[in-house]
Residue, then its C-alpha position, 0 to 999 in steps of 0.5 A: m784784722s777785725d779781731n784786733k779792731n774789736s780788741s782795741d775798741a774793748i781796751y779803749i772803752h775800759v781805759k776811757a772810763p777811768l780817764s774821764l773820771a780822773a778829773d772828779t776825785n770822788l767819782f774816780t775813788l767810787h769807781q776804784d772801790m767798785i772795781a775792787a768789790f767786783g774782784r772780791i765778788a768774783e773770788h766767791v765760787d758759791p753759785v747761790y752767793r754769785r746769783l744773789a750778788l749778780g742780782e744786786i749788781r743788776t739792781m744797782v745798775a738799774q738805779l744808776d740808769k735812773l740817776v743818769s736820766g735825772q731821776i732820784t729816788f729816796s727809799g724808805t721815805e713817806a709819801f704825802 
């Protein structure tokens, strides 16, 4: 029974995100684009490519976490 509960929770989490984004067309479209990109990345079997791609994705997640907390960083701009 516990396995069914864990499986149900996992399904709920995966369904909840797109449903909660459906009201915001821009975010929903970006979510769909990211899912498609992850699928294309997953098709690559080269371990070097995958390691580098995963590193880039981790960097993106870290940047998103900062954005969620209200921090916006502009790269490549001069500081005065």
